Residue frames as a rotation matrix with the C-alpha (Angstrom) as fourth column:
MET 1
-0.952 0.283 -0.113 17.90
0.028 -0.290 -0.957 -2.50
-0.303 -0.914 0.269 -22.57
SER 2
-0.404 0.862 0.308 14.14
0.913 0.355 0.204 -3.02
0.067 0.363 -0.929 -22.76
ARG 3
-0.369 0.378 0.849 11.72
0.153 -0.876 0.457 -0.13
0.917 0.299 0.266 -23.36
PHE 4
0.742 0.612 -0.276 10.32
0.335 0.018 0.942 -0.80
0.581 -0.791 -0.191 -19.81
SER 5
0.343 -0.659 -0.669 13.66
0.931 0.146 0.334 -0.52
-0.123 -0.738 0.664 -18.26
SER 6
-0.608 -0.548 0.575 14.55
0.702 -0.709 0.067 2.61
0.371 0.445 0.815 -20.16
HIS 7
0.031 0.791 0.611 11.27
0.112 -0.610 0.784 4.16
0.993 0.044 -0.107 -19.13
SER 8
0.785 0.201 -0.587 11.80
0.560 0.175 0.809 3.27
0.265 -0.964 0.025 -15.45
SER 9
-0.177 -0.954 -0.241 15.29
0.980 -0.193 0.046 4.81
-0.091 -0.228 0.969 -15.57
PHE 10
-0.583 0.027 0.812 13.83
0.369 -0.882 0.294 8.01
0.724 0.471 0.504 -16.98
LEU 11
0.550 0.806 0.218 11.15
0.075 -0.308 0.948 8.22
0.832 -0.505 -0.230 -14.29
GLY 12
0.521 -0.408 -0.750 13.81
0.853 0.272 0.444 7.56
0.023 -0.871 0.490 -11.62
ARG 13
-0.597 -0.782 0.177 15.96
0.791 -0.612 -0.034 10.44
0.135 0.120 0.984 -12.90
ALA 14
-0.266 0.567 0.779 12.92
0.110 -0.786 0.609 12.75
0.958 0.248 0.147 -13.11
ALA 15
0.738 0.562 -0.372 11.88
0.404 0.073 0.912 11.89
0.540 -0.824 -0.173 -9.58
ALA 16
0.077 -0.812 -0.579 15.36
0.989 -0.010 0.146 12.55
-0.124 -0.584 0.802 -8.30
ALA 17
-0.706 -0.371 0.603 15.44
0.539 -0.834 0.118 15.90
0.459 0.408 0.789 -10.03
LEU 18
0.191 0.869 0.457 12.05
0.060 -0.475 0.878 16.81
0.980 -0.140 -0.143 -8.48
LEU 19
0.738 0.019 -0.675 13.19
0.657 0.207 0.725 15.90
0.153 -0.978 0.141 -5.01
LEU 20
-0.347 -0.930 -0.118 16.38
0.937 -0.349 -0.008 17.90
-0.034 -0.113 0.993 -5.46
ALA 21
-0.514 0.252 0.820 14.31
0.231 -0.880 0.415 20.94
0.826 0.403 0.394 -6.67
GLY 22
0.604 0.797 -0.001 11.95
0.173 -0.130 0.976 20.60
0.778 -0.590 -0.216 -3.70
SER 23
0.388 -0.538 -0.749 14.89
0.919 0.161 0.360 20.30
-0.073 -0.827 0.557 -1.26
LEU 24
-0.697 -0.664 0.271 16.53
0.685 -0.728 -0.023 23.54
0.212 0.169 0.962 -2.67
SER 25
-0.222 0.684 0.695 13.22
0.076 -0.698 0.712 25.37
0.972 0.211 0.103 -2.54
ALA 26
0.678 0.580 -0.452 12.59
0.437 0.176 0.882 24.33
0.591 -0.795 -0.135 0.96
CYS 27
0.280 -0.642 -0.713 15.96
0.880 -0.124 0.458 25.51
-0.383 -0.756 0.531 2.26
GLY 28
0.013 -0.334 0.943 16.15
0.800 -0.562 -0.210 28.58
0.600 0.757 0.260 -0.02
ASP 29
0.804 0.429 0.411 15.03
0.105 -0.784 0.611 30.99
0.585 -0.448 -0.676 2.68
ASP 30
0.855 -0.490 -0.169 18.13
0.220 0.047 0.974 30.05
-0.470 -0.870 0.148 4.76
LEU 31
0.209 -0.837 0.506 20.65
0.978 0.173 -0.118 30.69
0.011 0.519 0.855 2.00
GLU 32
-0.138 -0.311 -0.940 22.66
0.298 -0.919 0.260 33.87
-0.945 -0.244 0.219 2.01
LEU 33
0.756 0.504 0.418 21.69
0.569 -0.190 -0.800 36.10
-0.324 0.843 -0.430 -0.89
PRO 34
-0.332 -0.932 0.145 24.53
0.903 -0.269 0.334 37.51
-0.272 0.242 0.931 -3.03
SER 35
-0.209 0.206 -0.956 24.49
-0.114 -0.976 -0.185 41.15
-0.971 0.071 0.227 -3.98
GLU 36
0.801 0.564 0.199 22.86
0.173 0.101 -0.980 41.77
-0.573 0.819 -0.017 -7.36
ASN 37
0.806 -0.585 0.091 26.13
-0.085 -0.266 -0.960 43.19
0.586 0.766 -0.264 -8.51
PRO 38
0.299 -0.769 -0.566 29.66
0.913 0.402 -0.065 42.31
0.278 -0.497 0.822 -7.25
PRO 39
0.742 -0.107 -0.662 31.10
0.329 -0.803 0.498 45.13
-0.585 -0.587 -0.560 -5.13
THR 40
0.590 -0.588 0.554 33.50
0.558 -0.200 -0.806 47.47
0.584 0.784 0.210 -6.86
ASP 41
-0.042 -0.754 -0.655 36.63
0.983 -0.149 0.108 48.97
-0.179 -0.639 0.748 -5.41
GLY 42
0.872 0.303 0.383 37.09
0.362 -0.928 -0.089 52.70
0.329 0.217 -0.919 -4.88
SER 43
0.193 -0.871 0.452 39.82
-0.153 -0.481 -0.863 55.07
0.969 0.097 -0.226 -4.00
HIS 44
-0.415 -0.354 0.838 39.28
-0.853 -0.169 -0.494 54.32
0.317 -0.920 -0.232 -0.22
VAL 45
0.333 0.702 0.630 37.38
-0.771 0.587 -0.246 51.04
-0.543 -0.404 0.736 -0.40
ASN 46
-0.560 -0.562 -0.608 38.65
-0.781 0.603 0.163 47.60
0.275 0.566 -0.777 -1.21
HIS 47
0.498 0.773 0.393 36.50
-0.830 0.556 -0.042 44.38
-0.251 -0.306 0.918 -1.40
VAL 48
-0.734 -0.623 -0.270 37.55
-0.667 0.736 0.114 40.76
0.128 0.264 -0.956 -1.20
ALA 49
0.280 0.863 -0.421 35.10
-0.769 0.464 0.440 37.91
0.575 0.201 0.793 -2.03
ASN 50
-0.487 -0.348 0.801 34.81
-0.773 0.598 -0.210 35.04
-0.406 -0.722 -0.560 0.49
ASP 51
-0.965 -0.047 -0.258 33.95
-0.176 0.846 0.503 31.54
0.195 0.531 -0.825 -0.28
ASP 52
-0.632 0.766 -0.118 30.61
0.661 0.453 -0.598 31.66
-0.405 -0.456 -0.793 1.47
GLY 53
0.045 0.606 0.795 29.26
0.875 -0.408 0.262 34.54
0.483 0.683 -0.548 -0.72
SER 54
0.827 0.179 -0.533 30.13
0.453 -0.773 0.443 37.31
-0.333 -0.608 -0.721 1.79
TYR 55
0.432 -0.721 0.543 32.74
0.359 -0.415 -0.836 40.02
0.828 0.556 0.080 1.31
THR 56
0.304 -0.426 -0.852 35.43
0.862 -0.258 0.436 41.49
-0.406 -0.867 0.289 3.42
THR 57
0.573 0.033 0.819 35.69
0.504 -0.802 -0.321 45.17
0.646 0.597 -0.476 2.87
THR 58
-0.108 -0.666 -0.738 38.49
0.940 -0.311 0.142 47.49
-0.324 -0.678 0.660 4.06
VAL 59
0.736 0.429 0.524 37.86
0.554 -0.827 -0.101 51.20
0.390 0.365 -0.845 4.22
ASN 60
-0.450 -0.891 -0.065 40.69
0.825 -0.386 -0.414 53.72
0.343 -0.240 0.908 4.47
ALA 61
0.661 0.728 0.184 39.07
0.471 -0.592 0.654 56.02
0.585 -0.346 -0.734 7.10
THR 62
-0.124 -0.850 -0.512 42.37
0.985 -0.044 -0.166 57.41
0.119 -0.525 0.843 8.31
SER 63
-0.657 -0.114 0.745 41.41
0.234 -0.971 0.058 60.98
0.717 0.212 0.664 7.67
SER 64
-0.677 0.368 -0.638 39.95
0.661 -0.076 -0.746 62.76
-0.323 -0.927 -0.192 10.67
ALA 65
-0.688 0.354 -0.634 38.25
-0.361 -0.924 -0.125 65.25
-0.630 0.143 0.764 8.36
ASP 66
-0.510 0.412 -0.755 36.76
-0.818 0.039 0.574 63.11
0.266 0.910 0.318 5.57
TRP 67
-0.010 0.575 0.818 33.92
-0.494 0.709 -0.504 60.72
-0.870 -0.409 0.277 5.70
ILE 68
-0.879 -0.281 -0.384 33.90
-0.475 0.462 0.749 57.70
-0.033 0.841 -0.540 3.29
GLY 69
0.030 0.999 0.042 30.46
-0.899 0.045 -0.436 56.67
-0.437 -0.025 0.899 2.01
LEU 70
-0.967 -0.234 0.102 29.39
-0.173 0.893 0.415 53.12
-0.188 0.384 -0.904 1.05
ASP 71
0.022 0.962 -0.274 26.28
-1.000 0.025 0.005 52.10
0.012 0.274 0.962 -0.86
LEU 72
-0.460 -0.167 0.872 25.56
-0.469 0.880 -0.078 48.60
-0.754 -0.445 -0.483 0.34
ASP 73
0.573 0.804 0.163 23.01
-0.158 0.303 -0.940 47.93
-0.804 0.512 0.300 -2.49
LYS 74
0.910 -0.283 -0.303 25.73
-0.335 -0.072 -0.939 48.51
0.244 0.956 -0.160 -5.13
GLY 75
0.675 -0.728 -0.119 28.75
0.651 0.511 0.561 47.61
-0.347 -0.456 0.819 -3.02
ALA 76
0.181 -0.591 0.786 30.35
0.755 -0.429 -0.496 50.87
0.631 0.683 0.369 -4.14
GLN 77
-0.472 -0.380 -0.795 32.12
0.756 -0.638 -0.144 53.79
-0.453 -0.669 0.589 -2.56
VAL 78
0.172 0.592 0.787 30.08
0.812 -0.538 0.227 56.97
0.558 0.600 -0.573 -2.87
SER 79
-0.577 -0.375 0.725 30.09
-0.029 -0.878 -0.478 60.53
0.816 -0.297 0.496 -1.60
ALA 80
-0.484 0.315 -0.816 29.22
0.869 0.287 -0.404 60.77
0.107 -0.905 -0.413 2.10
SER 81
-0.829 0.160 -0.535 28.12
0.071 -0.920 -0.385 64.41
-0.554 -0.357 0.752 1.57
ASP 82
-0.668 0.678 -0.308 25.31
-0.594 -0.235 0.770 63.47
0.449 0.697 0.559 -0.87
ASP 83
-0.682 0.497 0.537 22.24
-0.423 0.331 -0.844 62.59
-0.597 -0.802 -0.015 1.11
THR 84
0.355 0.798 -0.487 20.86
-0.912 0.181 -0.369 60.41
-0.206 0.576 0.791 -1.66
VAL 85
0.344 -0.382 -0.858 23.38
-0.654 0.558 -0.511 57.63
0.674 0.737 -0.057 -2.16
TRP 86
-0.579 -0.795 -0.179 25.10
-0.430 0.484 -0.762 56.22
0.693 -0.364 -0.622 0.87
ASP 87
0.553 0.671 -0.493 24.01
0.108 0.529 0.842 53.70
0.826 -0.519 0.220 3.57
LEU 88
0.691 -0.463 -0.555 27.07
0.687 0.180 0.704 53.70
-0.226 -0.868 0.442 5.81
ALA 89
0.664 -0.595 0.453 29.76
-0.095 -0.668 -0.738 56.26
0.742 0.447 -0.500 6.20
PHE 90
0.635 -0.567 -0.526 33.15
0.767 0.542 0.342 55.85
0.091 -0.621 0.779 7.95
ASN 91
0.480 -0.593 0.647 35.52
-0.284 -0.802 -0.525 58.28
0.830 0.068 -0.554 9.65
ARG 92
-0.522 -0.738 0.427 38.25
-0.746 0.152 -0.649 56.76
0.414 -0.657 -0.630 11.85
PHE 93
-0.972 0.218 -0.083 36.36
0.233 0.875 -0.425 54.55
-0.020 -0.433 -0.901 14.33
ASN 94
-0.481 0.840 -0.252 33.09
-0.373 -0.456 -0.808 56.27
-0.794 -0.294 0.533 13.69
VAL 95
-0.906 0.300 0.299 30.30
0.410 0.441 0.799 54.72
0.108 0.846 -0.522 11.59
ARG 96
-0.608 0.738 -0.294 27.19
-0.487 -0.639 -0.595 56.59
-0.627 -0.219 0.748 10.53
THR 97
-0.564 0.541 0.624 23.94
0.736 0.672 0.082 55.38
-0.375 0.505 -0.778 9.00
ARG 98
-0.961 0.216 0.170 21.88
-0.074 -0.798 0.599 57.51
0.265 0.563 0.783 6.58
GLY 99
-0.009 0.975 -0.221 18.85
0.554 0.189 0.811 57.59
0.832 -0.115 -0.542 8.83
GLY 100
0.421 0.265 -0.868 17.62
0.900 -0.246 0.361 59.56
-0.117 -0.932 -0.342 11.77
VAL 101
0.712 -0.159 -0.684 19.75
0.037 -0.964 0.263 62.69
-0.701 -0.213 -0.681 12.38
SER 102
-0.279 -0.960 0.019 22.38
-0.020 0.026 0.999 61.58
-0.960 0.279 -0.027 9.89
GLY 103
-0.954 -0.086 -0.286 20.28
-0.274 -0.128 0.953 61.54
-0.118 0.988 0.099 6.72
THR 104
-0.155 0.977 -0.148 16.98
-0.900 -0.202 -0.386 60.93
-0.407 0.074 0.911 4.91
GLY 105
-0.524 -0.167 -0.835 17.58
-0.688 0.660 0.301 57.32
0.501 0.733 -0.461 3.73
ASN 106
0.522 0.742 0.421 15.70
-0.840 0.361 0.405 55.65
0.149 -0.565 0.811 6.54
VAL 107
-0.016 -0.635 -0.772 18.70
-0.178 0.762 -0.623 53.40
0.984 0.127 -0.125 7.08
ALA 108
0.511 0.277 0.814 18.49
-0.825 -0.109 0.555 51.57
0.242 -0.955 0.173 10.34
VAL 109
-0.347 -0.766 -0.541 20.37
-0.479 0.641 -0.600 48.93
0.806 0.051 -0.589 12.32
ALA 110
0.831 0.508 0.226 19.63
-0.473 0.432 0.768 46.01
0.293 -0.745 0.599 14.55
VAL 111
-0.187 -0.982 0.007 22.43
-0.858 0.160 -0.489 44.74
0.479 -0.097 -0.872 16.64
LEU 112
0.846 0.356 -0.396 22.75
-0.181 0.892 0.414 41.07
0.501 -0.279 0.819 17.50
LEU 113
0.359 -0.733 0.577 25.12
-0.931 -0.321 0.172 40.88
0.059 -0.599 -0.798 20.48
GLU 114
-0.376 -0.664 0.646 27.76
-0.721 0.648 0.246 38.12
-0.582 -0.373 -0.722 20.78
THR 115
0.633 0.692 0.347 26.56
-0.243 0.603 -0.760 36.37
-0.735 0.396 0.550 17.61
ASP 116
-0.358 -0.760 0.543 28.40
0.334 0.439 0.834 34.36
-0.872 0.480 0.097 14.93
PHE 117
-0.497 0.122 -0.859 28.24
-0.694 -0.650 0.309 35.94
-0.520 0.750 0.408 11.47
ALA 118
-0.894 0.093 -0.438 27.31
-0.286 0.633 0.719 32.61
0.344 0.769 -0.539 9.82
ALA 119
-0.775 0.600 -0.199 24.54
0.581 0.552 -0.598 32.00
-0.249 -0.579 -0.776 12.28
VAL 120
-0.263 0.677 -0.688 22.50
-0.220 -0.736 -0.640 35.02
-0.939 -0.017 0.343 11.03
THR 121
-0.734 0.036 0.678 20.39
0.545 0.627 0.557 33.66
-0.405 0.779 -0.479 8.21
ARG 122
-0.023 0.662 0.750 17.83
0.765 -0.471 0.440 36.43
0.644 0.583 -0.495 7.78
ALA 123
-0.680 -0.151 0.717 17.06
-0.119 -0.943 -0.310 39.91
0.723 -0.296 0.624 9.09
PRO 124
-0.782 0.430 -0.450 15.34
0.598 0.318 -0.736 40.22
-0.174 -0.845 -0.506 12.47
ALA 125
0.001 0.901 0.433 11.78
0.879 -0.207 0.430 41.62
0.477 0.381 -0.792 12.49
ASP 126
0.888 0.372 0.270 12.44
0.204 -0.846 0.492 44.39
0.412 -0.381 -0.828 15.10
GLY 127
0.544 -0.682 -0.488 15.02
0.679 0.016 0.734 46.07
-0.493 -0.731 0.472 17.17
TYR 128
0.039 -0.513 0.857 16.09
0.915 -0.327 -0.237 48.60
0.402 0.793 0.457 14.47
VAL 129
0.498 0.039 -0.866 17.41
0.496 -0.832 0.248 52.06
-0.712 -0.553 -0.433 15.49
ALA 130
0.540 -0.403 0.739 18.82
0.617 -0.408 -0.673 54.98
0.573 0.819 0.028 13.48
ASP 131
-0.570 -0.821 -0.009 21.35
0.660 -0.451 -0.600 57.57
0.489 -0.349 0.800 14.36
SER 132
0.532 0.826 -0.184 20.03
0.755 -0.365 0.545 59.90
0.383 -0.429 -0.818 17.05
GLU 133
0.654 -0.233 0.720 20.83
-0.292 -0.955 -0.044 63.16
0.698 -0.182 -0.693 18.73
ASP 134
-0.439 -0.882 -0.170 23.88
-0.074 0.225 -0.972 63.13
0.895 -0.414 -0.164 21.06
GLY 135
0.666 0.694 -0.274 22.97
0.201 0.186 0.962 61.72
0.718 -0.696 -0.016 24.45
PRO 136
0.805 -0.390 0.446 24.69
-0.590 -0.456 0.666 61.93
-0.057 -0.800 -0.597 27.89
ASP 137
0.719 -0.676 0.161 28.13
0.655 0.737 0.165 60.65
-0.230 -0.013 0.973 26.76
ARG 138
-0.075 -0.823 -0.563 31.52
0.307 -0.556 0.773 62.04
-0.949 -0.115 0.294 25.98
GLY 139
-0.903 -0.326 0.279 31.71
0.368 -0.253 0.895 64.26
-0.221 0.911 0.348 22.90
GLU 140
-0.314 0.794 -0.520 29.04
-0.378 -0.607 -0.699 66.06
-0.871 -0.022 0.491 20.94
ASP 141
-0.859 0.022 -0.512 28.62
-0.496 0.219 0.840 63.81
0.131 0.975 -0.177 17.95
PRO 142
0.208 0.975 -0.082 25.32
-0.927 0.223 0.300 62.13
0.311 0.013 0.950 17.15
ASP 143
-0.250 -0.265 0.931 24.86
-0.638 0.769 0.047 58.67
-0.728 -0.582 -0.361 18.66
SER 144
-0.498 -0.132 -0.857 25.46
-0.843 0.307 0.442 56.22
0.205 0.943 -0.264 15.97
ALA 145
0.652 0.757 -0.036 23.36
-0.739 0.645 0.194 53.14
0.170 -0.100 0.980 15.55
PHE 146
0.389 -0.630 -0.673 26.65
0.113 0.757 -0.643 51.21
0.914 0.174 0.365 15.60
GLN 147
-0.680 -0.614 0.402 27.29
-0.292 -0.276 -0.916 52.54
0.673 -0.740 0.008 19.01
GLN 148
0.459 0.879 0.130 24.20
-0.546 0.164 0.821 50.84
0.701 -0.448 0.555 20.59
GLY 149
0.928 -0.066 -0.366 24.98
0.305 0.699 0.647 49.38
0.213 -0.712 0.669 23.96
ASP 150
0.542 -0.793 -0.278 28.66
0.206 -0.195 0.959 49.31
-0.815 -0.577 0.058 24.49
GLY 151
0.428 -0.290 -0.856 29.40
-0.770 -0.613 -0.178 50.03
-0.473 0.735 -0.486 20.86
TRP 152
0.941 0.029 -0.337 31.15
-0.256 0.711 -0.655 48.01
0.221 0.702 0.677 18.17
TYR 153
0.158 -0.949 -0.272 34.58
0.039 0.281 -0.959 48.04
0.987 0.141 0.081 19.74
VAL 154
0.826 -0.100 -0.555 36.40
0.564 0.114 0.818 47.52
-0.019 -0.988 0.150 23.06
TYR 155
0.535 -0.682 0.498 38.96
-0.312 -0.708 -0.634 50.22
0.785 0.184 -0.592 23.99
ASP 156
0.478 -0.478 -0.737 41.97
0.822 0.539 0.183 49.03
0.310 -0.693 0.651 26.04
MET 157
0.994 -0.004 0.111 43.07
-0.050 -0.908 0.416 51.85
0.099 -0.419 -0.903 28.33
THR 158
0.473 -0.873 0.121 46.55
0.100 0.190 0.977 50.32
-0.875 -0.450 0.177 28.71
THR 159
-0.400 -0.659 0.637 47.46
0.684 0.248 0.686 49.79
-0.611 0.710 0.352 25.05
HIS 160
-0.232 0.438 -0.868 44.97
-0.413 -0.852 -0.320 52.41
-0.880 0.285 0.379 23.62
ALA 161
-0.979 -0.087 -0.186 43.98
-0.205 0.404 0.891 49.76
-0.002 0.910 -0.414 21.03
LEU 162
-0.113 0.992 -0.050 40.51
-0.930 -0.123 -0.347 49.08
-0.351 0.007 0.936 19.66
THR 163
-0.984 -0.138 0.111 39.25
-0.097 0.944 0.316 45.57
-0.148 0.300 -0.942 19.28
ALA 164
-0.489 0.834 -0.256 36.05
-0.669 -0.170 0.724 44.69
0.560 0.526 0.640 17.49
ARG 165
-0.422 0.431 0.798 33.29
-0.696 0.411 -0.589 43.05
-0.582 -0.804 0.126 19.49
ARG 166
-0.982 0.017 0.189 31.71
0.111 0.860 0.498 39.84
-0.154 0.510 -0.846 18.34
ASN 167
-0.174 0.958 -0.227 28.44
-0.040 -0.237 -0.971 41.46
-0.984 -0.160 0.080 17.26
VAL 168
-0.703 0.082 0.706 26.48
0.709 0.144 0.690 41.31
-0.045 0.986 -0.159 14.03
TYR 169
-0.513 0.481 -0.711 24.81
-0.141 -0.864 -0.483 44.50
-0.846 -0.147 0.512 12.79
VAL 170
-0.341 0.483 0.806 21.87
0.894 0.431 0.120 43.95
-0.289 0.762 -0.579 10.44
VAL 171
-0.739 -0.102 -0.666 21.52
-0.016 -0.986 0.168 47.05
-0.673 0.135 0.727 8.30
ARG 172
0.296 0.782 0.549 18.30
0.800 0.110 -0.589 47.98
-0.521 0.614 -0.593 6.41
SER 173
-0.706 -0.686 0.176 19.51
0.646 -0.523 0.556 49.94
-0.289 0.506 0.812 3.44
ASP 174
-0.609 0.458 -0.648 17.87
-0.397 -0.883 -0.250 52.95
-0.687 0.105 0.719 1.82
ALA 175
-0.570 0.421 -0.706 16.48
-0.674 0.251 0.694 50.56
0.469 0.872 0.141 -0.84
GLY 176
0.320 0.805 0.500 14.84
-0.947 0.258 0.190 48.42
0.024 -0.535 0.845 1.90
ASP 177
0.509 -0.287 -0.811 17.22
-0.085 0.921 -0.380 45.48
0.856 0.263 0.444 1.58
TYR 178
0.882 -0.161 0.442 19.03
-0.450 -0.014 0.893 43.92
-0.138 -0.987 -0.085 4.46
PHE 179
0.362 -0.877 -0.316 22.66
-0.178 0.268 -0.947 43.24
0.915 0.399 -0.059 5.04
LYS 180
0.946 -0.180 -0.268 24.48
0.312 0.301 0.901 41.54
-0.082 -0.936 0.341 7.97
VAL 181
0.447 -0.804 0.393 27.79
-0.264 -0.538 -0.801 43.38
0.855 0.255 -0.453 9.01
ALA 182
0.856 -0.289 -0.428 30.38
0.512 0.367 0.776 42.13
-0.067 -0.884 0.462 11.37
MET 183
0.737 -0.655 0.165 33.17
-0.635 -0.755 -0.162 44.67
0.231 0.015 -0.973 12.24
GLN 184
0.787 -0.490 -0.375 36.64
0.456 0.871 -0.182 42.88
0.415 -0.028 0.909 12.18
SER 185
0.014 -0.891 -0.454 39.46
0.982 -0.073 0.173 45.29
-0.187 -0.448 0.874 12.79
TYR 186
0.880 0.176 -0.441 40.46
0.189 -0.982 -0.014 48.90
-0.436 -0.071 -0.897 13.19
TYR 187
0.203 -0.931 -0.304 43.96
-0.586 -0.364 0.724 48.31
-0.785 0.031 -0.619 11.92
ASP 188
0.757 -0.043 -0.652 45.65
-0.569 0.447 -0.690 46.94
0.321 0.893 0.314 8.78
ASP 189
0.819 -0.422 -0.388 48.43
0.471 0.882 0.035 44.37
0.327 -0.212 0.921 8.88
ALA 190
-0.204 -0.904 0.375 51.00
0.434 -0.427 -0.793 47.16
0.877 0.001 0.480 9.46
GLY 191
-0.315 0.161 -0.936 49.06
0.945 -0.036 -0.324 48.32
-0.085 -0.986 -0.141 12.46
THR 192
-0.940 -0.016 0.340 47.76
0.111 -0.959 0.260 51.55
0.322 0.282 0.904 10.87
PRO 193
-0.568 0.791 -0.229 44.72
0.435 0.051 -0.899 52.85
-0.699 -0.610 -0.373 12.67
GLY 194
-0.112 0.648 -0.753 41.60
-0.512 -0.687 -0.515 53.93
-0.852 0.328 0.409 10.80
MET 195
-0.684 -0.123 -0.719 41.80
-0.692 0.422 0.586 51.00
0.232 0.898 -0.374 8.32
LEU 196
-0.158 0.760 0.630 38.42
-0.765 0.310 -0.565 49.58
-0.625 -0.571 0.533 9.12
SER 197
-0.791 0.036 -0.611 37.62
-0.432 0.674 0.599 46.14
0.434 0.738 -0.517 7.90
PHE 198
-0.277 0.777 0.565 34.24
-0.655 0.277 -0.703 44.25
-0.702 -0.565 0.432 8.16
ARG 199
-0.978 0.066 0.197 32.58
0.165 0.823 0.544 41.22
-0.127 0.565 -0.815 6.74
TRP 200
-0.382 0.896 -0.227 29.16
-0.586 -0.425 -0.690 41.63
-0.715 -0.130 0.687 5.16
ALA 201
-0.968 0.170 0.185 26.58
0.251 0.670 0.699 39.84
-0.005 0.723 -0.691 3.12
LYS 202
-0.481 0.874 0.060 22.96
-0.766 -0.453 0.457 40.33
0.426 0.174 0.888 1.94
VAL 203
-0.947 0.289 0.138 20.31
0.158 0.796 -0.584 38.40
-0.278 -0.532 -0.800 3.87
PRO 204
-0.381 0.885 0.266 16.60
0.597 0.015 0.802 37.82
0.706 0.465 -0.534 3.31
GLY 205
-0.454 0.361 0.815 14.19
-0.471 -0.873 0.125 40.15
0.757 -0.327 0.567 4.88
PRO 206
-0.733 0.167 0.660 12.33
-0.615 0.253 -0.747 39.45
-0.292 -0.953 -0.083 8.18
ALA 207
-0.737 0.552 -0.390 9.98
0.254 0.761 0.597 36.48
0.627 0.341 -0.701 8.33
SER 208
0.094 0.846 0.525 6.58
-0.485 -0.421 0.767 36.63
0.870 -0.326 0.370 9.93
SER 209
0.898 0.146 0.414 7.75
-0.437 0.398 0.807 34.15
-0.047 -0.906 0.421 12.45
GLY 210
0.759 -0.638 -0.131 10.89
0.585 0.756 -0.295 32.36
0.287 0.148 0.946 13.52
SER 211
0.579 -0.624 -0.525 14.33
0.294 -0.441 0.848 33.43
-0.761 -0.645 -0.072 14.52
ALA 212
0.888 -0.369 -0.276 16.93
-0.443 -0.519 -0.731 35.49
0.127 0.771 -0.624 12.56
VAL 213
-0.120 -0.977 0.175 19.70
-0.992 0.113 -0.052 33.42
0.031 -0.180 -0.983 14.06
THR 214
0.424 0.159 -0.892 20.31
-0.338 0.941 0.008 29.68
0.840 0.298 0.453 13.38
GLN 215
0.583 -0.182 0.792 20.78
-0.790 0.100 0.605 27.79
-0.190 -0.978 -0.085 16.58
PRO 216
-0.526 -0.810 -0.259 23.57
-0.838 0.546 -0.004 25.20
0.145 0.215 -0.966 16.80
SER 217
0.338 0.615 -0.713 22.41
-0.416 0.777 0.472 21.63
0.844 0.137 0.519 16.38
SER 218
0.148 -0.211 0.966 22.37
-0.963 0.193 0.189 19.57
-0.226 -0.958 -0.175 19.52
TYR 219
-0.192 -0.268 -0.944 23.77
-0.601 0.793 -0.103 16.10
0.776 0.548 -0.313 19.64
C-alpha cells in the first residue's frame, strides 16, 4: 500500500470516529442515565436490572404497621422513620414522598397520565407536587403525591383487586436528581397483596424548552 493510500485510510477512520462521537453527543440528552451505583437489595426490597438500563423493584409492604423507605439516589432500602435519607416510602398500597407534610427532603412528583415508560426521556419542567394535608376524601391520611388525580391504581369493587394505571411518575429526589417511576403491580406471582412492584430509571433534569415525552414517529 502506498503512503498516500495509508494516509487516506487513516483520515477516513478518523473522520468516521469524529462523526460517531458527534452523533453520540447530539443524542446524549435523550439517553436514560443509569444510577451512579447499582441498587442493592434489602430485607424488604429486591431489584432486578432490565436490558434498557431501568430496574424493576419489588417492595414487601405487606405490613400494615411498618413503612419501607427507599433512597432512589442510592437504590437502597433505608429507614422510613429517619427524615434525612428516604425519597419514597411504602405501606400496603400507600406511597409517601419525603416532601410537603411527609418530610423535609423537598421530594416532589409530576405525574404523566397514560404515558409509556420508554417515552419519558427527561424530567418535565413543571407540574410537581408534594404530599399535602388530608383533603375531602375518605380516611385521614395525608394526600400522597402518588394519589394525584385518580391515584396510581384502579380498584375493582367486584373483585376487590388493585390494578396499576399506565401513568409515569417523575420523582425529584432529595438530592435534586430525577427518576421516572411506573407502578406495575400490587401483587406477587402468588397473589399476595402488598408486594408492590414498579419500574424506574434515572432521567436527565428538565430542559429549558421541549417536551419530556418522546412522541411516536409518524410514517
